[in-house]
LOMI-971020 format. One record per residue (C-alpha): residue number from 1; residue in three letters; x, y, z. Coordinates in nm, 3 decimals, always signed. Layout:
<pts>
(NUM,'ALA',(X,Y,Z))
...
</pts>
This chain:
<pts>
(1,'MET',(+2.696,-8.542,-1.850))
(2,'ASN',(+2.601,-8.654,-2.199))
(3,'LYS',(+2.280,-8.821,-2.315))
(4,'ASP',(+2.417,-9.179,-2.320))
(5,'GLU',(+2.556,-9.155,-1.967))
(6,'PHE',(+2.227,-9.006,-1.842))
(7,'LEU',(+2.019,-9.281,-2.006))
(8,'THR',(+2.240,-9.555,-1.863))
(9,'ARG',(+2.222,-9.416,-1.512))
(10,'PHE',(+1.849,-9.336,-1.529))
(11,'HIS',(+1.747,-9.682,-1.645))
(12,'LEU',(+1.977,-9.887,-1.423))
(13,'LYS',(+1.888,-9.745,-1.083))
(14,'GLN',(+1.572,-9.760,-0.874))
(15,'LEU',(+1.412,-9.420,-0.814))
(16,'PRO',(+1.490,-9.275,-0.469))
(17,'LEU',(+1.235,-9.156,-0.217))
(18,'SER',(+1.166,-8.786,-0.252))
(19,'GLY',(+1.255,-8.523,+0.006))
(20,'HIS',(+0.944,-8.334,-0.107))
(21,'ASN',(+0.707,-8.392,+0.182))
(22,'TYR',(+0.400,-8.179,+0.103))
(23,'ARG',(+0.074,-8.375,+0.136))
(24,'HIS',(-0.283,-8.263,+0.073))
(25,'ASN',(-0.588,-8.362,+0.272))
(26,'ALA',(-0.831,-8.296,-0.013))
(27,'PRO',(-0.885,-8.473,-0.348))
(28,'LEU',(-0.622,-8.378,-0.605))
(29,'LYS',(-0.646,-8.296,-0.974))
(30,'GLU',(-0.406,-8.472,-1.212))
(31,'ALA',(-0.131,-8.277,-1.389))
(32,'ALA',(+0.197,-8.346,-1.565))
(33,'VAL',(+0.516,-8.159,-1.647))
(34,'LEU',(+0.784,-8.233,-1.903))
(35,'ILE',(+1.141,-8.247,-1.777))
(36,'GLY',(+1.302,-8.191,-2.114))
(37,'LEU',(+1.672,-8.260,-2.158))
(38,'ILE',(+1.853,-8.123,-2.461))
(39,'ASP',(+2.182,-8.285,-2.563))
(40,'SER',(+2.433,-8.013,-2.644))
(41,'PRO',(+2.768,-8.130,-2.788))
(42,'ASP',(+2.947,-7.835,-2.627))
(43,'THR',(+2.795,-7.829,-2.278))
(44,'GLY',(+2.632,-8.169,-2.224))
(45,'LEU',(+2.269,-8.207,-2.125))
(46,'GLN',(+2.066,-7.890,-2.071))
(47,'VAL',(+1.740,-7.877,-1.870))
(48,'LEU',(+1.454,-7.689,-2.040))
(49,'LEU',(+1.272,-7.453,-1.802))
(50,'THR',(+1.018,-7.173,-1.821))
(51,'LYS',(+0.935,-6.868,-1.617))
(52,'ARG',(+0.560,-6.847,-1.563))
(53,'SER',(+0.374,-6.530,-1.651))
(54,'SER',(+0.325,-6.289,-1.360))
(55,'HIS',(-0.056,-6.268,-1.388))
(56,'LEU',(-0.125,-6.642,-1.344))
(57,'LYS',(-0.342,-6.752,-1.050))
(58,'HIS',(-0.113,-7.039,-0.946))
(59,'HIS',(+0.263,-6.997,-0.906))
(60,'PRO',(+0.300,-6.660,-1.089))
(61,'SER',(+0.654,-6.570,-1.205))
(62,'GLN',(+0.795,-6.898,-1.073))
(63,'ILE',(+1.041,-7.115,-1.259))
(64,'SER',(+0.880,-7.437,-1.376))
(65,'PHE',(+0.875,-7.710,-1.635))
(66,'PRO',(+0.626,-7.687,-1.920))
(67,'GLY',(+0.310,-7.863,-1.808))
(68,'GLY',(-0.035,-7.837,-1.663))
(69,'LYS',(-0.356,-8.009,-1.571))
(70,'ALA',(-0.487,-8.323,-1.739))
(71,'GLU',(-0.778,-8.281,-1.979))
(72,'PRO',(-1.043,-8.545,-2.058))
(73,'LYS',(-0.906,-8.571,-2.415))
(74,'ASP',(-0.559,-8.678,-2.288))
(75,'ILE',(-0.515,-9.053,-2.330))
(76,'SER',(-0.240,-9.067,-2.066))
(77,'ILE',(-0.037,-8.852,-1.830))
(78,'VAL',(+0.241,-8.855,-2.091))
(79,'ALA',(-0.007,-8.713,-2.343))
(80,'THR',(-0.086,-8.438,-2.091))
(81,'ALA',(+0.280,-8.341,-2.057))
(82,'LEU',(+0.334,-8.339,-2.435))
(83,'ARG',(+0.015,-8.143,-2.505))
(84,'GLU',(+0.094,-7.883,-2.241))
(85,'ALA',(+0.454,-7.843,-2.366))
(86,'HIS',(+0.320,-7.790,-2.717))
(87,'GLU',(+0.062,-7.535,-2.597))
(88,'GLU',(+0.299,-7.343,-2.368))
(89,'ILE',(+0.624,-7.335,-2.564))
(90,'GLY',(+0.541,-7.473,-2.910))
(91,'LEU',(+0.741,-7.793,-2.859))
(92,'ALA',(+0.644,-8.042,-3.128))
(93,'PRO',(+0.557,-8.382,-2.974))
(94,'GLN',(+0.749,-8.562,-3.250))
(95,'ALA',(+1.070,-8.385,-3.132))
(96,'VAL',(+1.039,-8.552,-2.790))
(97,'SER',(+1.161,-8.899,-2.691))
(98,'VAL',(+1.003,-8.996,-2.358))
(99,'ILE',(+1.237,-9.205,-2.146))
(100,'GLY',(+1.052,-9.236,-1.817))
(101,'GLN',(+0.896,-9.054,-1.528))
(102,'LEU',(+0.939,-8.974,-1.161))
(103,'PRO',(+0.678,-9.053,-0.896))
(104,'SER',(+0.397,-8.797,-0.862))
(105,'TYR',(+0.426,-8.492,-0.637))
(106,'GLU',(+0.148,-8.325,-0.442))
(107,'VAL',(+0.156,-7.946,-0.468))
(108,'ILE',(-0.001,-7.669,-0.263))
(109,'SER',(-0.234,-7.563,-0.547))
(110,'GLY',(-0.424,-7.894,-0.523))
(111,'TYR',(-0.260,-8.098,-0.799))
(112,'GLN',(-0.085,-8.431,-0.815))
(113,'VAL',(+0.190,-8.364,-1.069))
(114,'THR',(+0.371,-8.640,-1.259))
(115,'PRO',(+0.709,-8.543,-1.408))
(116,'ILE',(+0.771,-8.699,-1.751))
(117,'ILE',(+1.137,-8.718,-1.847))
(118,'ALA',(+1.232,-8.683,-2.212))
(119,'ILE',(+1.516,-8.611,-2.449))
(120,'ILE',(+1.438,-8.323,-2.686))
(121,'ASP',(+1.586,-8.291,-3.033))
(122,'GLY',(+1.834,-8.004,-2.997))
(123,'GLN',(+1.730,-7.839,-3.323))
(124,'GLN',(+1.411,-7.686,-3.184))
(125,'SER',(+1.275,-7.337,-3.207))
(126,'TYR',(+1.021,-7.247,-2.943))
(127,'GLN',(+0.709,-7.031,-2.959))
(128,'GLN',(+0.596,-6.935,-2.611))
(129,'ASP',(+0.237,-6.865,-2.521))
(130,'ASP',(+0.281,-6.522,-2.360))
(131,'ASN',(-0.037,-6.573,-2.160))
(132,'GLU',(+0.128,-6.859,-1.969))
(133,'VAL',(+0.504,-6.824,-2.021))
(134,'ALA',(+0.721,-6.516,-1.969))
(135,'GLU',(+1.051,-6.682,-2.064))
(136,'ILE',(+1.204,-7.007,-2.193))
(137,'PHE',(+1.562,-7.090,-2.093))
(138,'GLN',(+1.805,-7.375,-2.033))
(139,'VAL',(+2.029,-7.468,-1.741))
(140,'PRO',(+2.314,-7.720,-1.765))
(141,'LEU',(+2.218,-8.046,-1.591))
(142,'GLN',(+2.564,-8.031,-1.433))
(143,'HIS',(+2.449,-7.730,-1.226))
(144,'PHE',(+2.188,-7.947,-1.052))
(145,'LEU',(+2.433,-8.235,-1.005))
(146,'SER',(+2.660,-8.014,-0.792))
(147,'HIS',(+2.565,-8.053,-0.426))
(148,'GLU',(+2.686,-7.701,-0.346))
(149,'ASN',(+2.410,-7.555,-0.566))
(150,'HIS',(+2.130,-7.730,-0.374))
(151,'HIS',(+1.971,-7.573,-0.069))
(152,'CYS',(+1.684,-7.694,+0.147))
(153,'ILE',(+1.486,-7.465,+0.373))
(154,'LYS',(+1.261,-7.610,+0.642))
(155,'LEU',(+0.933,-7.420,+0.684))
(156,'LEU',(+0.642,-7.456,+0.921))
(157,'LYS',(+0.301,-7.430,+0.751))
(158,'ASN',(-0.027,-7.528,+0.919))
(159,'ASN',(+0.169,-7.696,+1.201))
(160,'ARG',(+0.356,-7.914,+0.950))
(161,'HIS',(+0.727,-7.903,+0.870))
(162,'LEU',(+0.794,-7.877,+0.498))
(163,'ASN',(+1.117,-7.914,+0.301))
(164,'VAL',(+1.146,-7.639,+0.039))
(165,'HIS',(+1.424,-7.708,-0.211))
(166,'LEU',(+1.611,-7.428,-0.387))
(167,'PHE',(+1.863,-7.412,-0.673))
(168,'PRO',(+1.984,-7.056,-0.742))
(169,'TYR',(+2.109,-7.013,-1.101))
(170,'LYS',(+2.223,-6.677,-1.237))
(171,'HIS',(+1.931,-6.440,-1.167))
(172,'TYR',(+1.680,-6.727,-1.128))
(173,'ASN',(+1.562,-6.894,-0.808))
(174,'ILE',(+1.444,-7.244,-0.895))
(175,'TRP',(+1.252,-7.361,-0.591))
(176,'GLY',(+0.958,-7.561,-0.460))
(177,'VAL',(+0.836,-7.869,-0.641))
(178,'THR',(+1.043,-7.787,-0.955))
(179,'ALA',(+1.359,-7.791,-0.743))
(180,'ALA',(+1.242,-8.106,-0.560))
(181,'MET',(+1.194,-8.283,-0.894))
(182,'LEU',(+1.540,-8.176,-1.010))
(183,'LYS',(+1.693,-8.286,-0.680))
(184,'ASP',(+1.524,-8.627,-0.701))
(185,'LEU',(+1.626,-8.672,-1.064))
(186,'THR',(+1.988,-8.583,-0.997))
(187,'GLU',(+2.001,-8.803,-0.687))
(188,'HIS',(+1.875,-9.087,-0.904))
(189,'ILE',(+2.148,-9.051,-1.167))
(190,'LYS',(+2.445,-8.980,-0.938))
</pts>
């Protein structure tokens, strides 16, 4: 899928309800992630992902989007996503064209996370913050559009049934809220 086809589909359809059903009973902190799409002439759109450092308190070694908690200096949730992407992977905010967002997701670590969707200028070099990010990589959007690559595991936690989404890719297991966001985004543009 190329950038123009993605933009047409994204803007013309109403966002679907999410299969991510985790809900918190306590107050949540605000956070944002950047779902960055890079237009590659050879392979179509690529999704920018990171592998979190193994020593982190929340979600160590998991695959995620660049992002993090909102700070008082952030003027909006979009500003949070752009600031965090700059801090974590050195992505210059001026290289990002925000096109929209998905509804917020509640996560087990006590955050309400808003995914910001953006097109990233393909001519970027990244500088990861090794304290937060172990690896930066890309996955073709087409991989997530293929139904055969999506798995959903039902778990029981605290007497509640949860849907845990999973997209295996090469040696990566993209799961949890990151996978739920990718599933919801691809369902929206199909």
